[in-house]
C-alpha positions, 0 to 999 in steps of 0.5 A, a space after each residue: 673383790 667386794 661388791 658395793 652396797 646399793 647407794 641407799 643401803 650404805 652407811 651414811 659415813 661411807 656414802 659421804 666420804 667415799 661417794 664417787 663425786 668426792 673421790 673423783 674430784 680427789 682423783 682429778 686434783 691428783 691427776 692435775 697436779 701430777 700432769 704439771 710434771 708429767 703431761 701424759 698423765 698419771 699411771 692408773 696404778 698410782 691413784 689407789 695408793 695416793 687416795 689410800 694414803 691421803 684418806 688415812 688420817 694416821 698416814 696422812 699426818 706423818 707425810 713430809 711437808 716437802 717433796 724434797 724428802 725422798 719417798 724411799 728414805 721416808 718409807 724406810 723411816 716409816 715402815 710401820 705405815 705399811 701395816 694394814 696398808 694392803 687391806 686399806 687399798 683393797 677396801 678402798 678399791 671398789 670405791 676408787 673404781 666407782 669414782 673412776 667410772 663416774 669421772 670418765 663417764 662425766 669427762 672429768 678424767 680420760 685415758 691417755 696412752 697405755 694405762 695413764 689417766 689424765 684430766 678431761 674436759 670437765 674441771 672437777 677441782 674443789 672450788 674456793 667456796 667449797 674449800 672455805 666452807 669445808 672441814 679442816 680434815 677435808 682441806 688436809 685430805 685435798 692438800 695431801 692428795 695434791 702433795 702425793 701427786 707432786 711427790 710421786 711425779 718426782 720419785 721415779 718410775 711407776 714400778 719403783 713407787 709401787 715397790 716402795 709401797 709393797 704393791 705389785 701391779 
């Protein structure tokens, strides 16, 4: 497990894109959207998968536009998206962990039953003014994160979703 650099020693791009507040807000949006179908919360193991996909431009651009598309059929047709996926997840994990700790500390997220994560008291969604003033890429990342939540919520069990992405908990 790689340790994160001290905040002031991080490259500016890394500090901006992977800051705990931004990733925490993405996670909040993911959990909020997932909880619409499964109120107990989102399995903790699905969060790094969804964020890795949503933050990776090439994979994000190839996602279907509707949850009618089967996750499993899509993966069969896009197996090449798994090339380098494990490395991307591993590289993002320290930032996801930092974002989860930040969000849990600020009560934006909370633990539910078992290893499920649910929305907390503090609402850390992306506001309309933020979405209006941000870049198209950030808007797309937010939208695709929410899409991943809806897609995962209707795609079966946690273990089958993880297996589809080639991940073992």
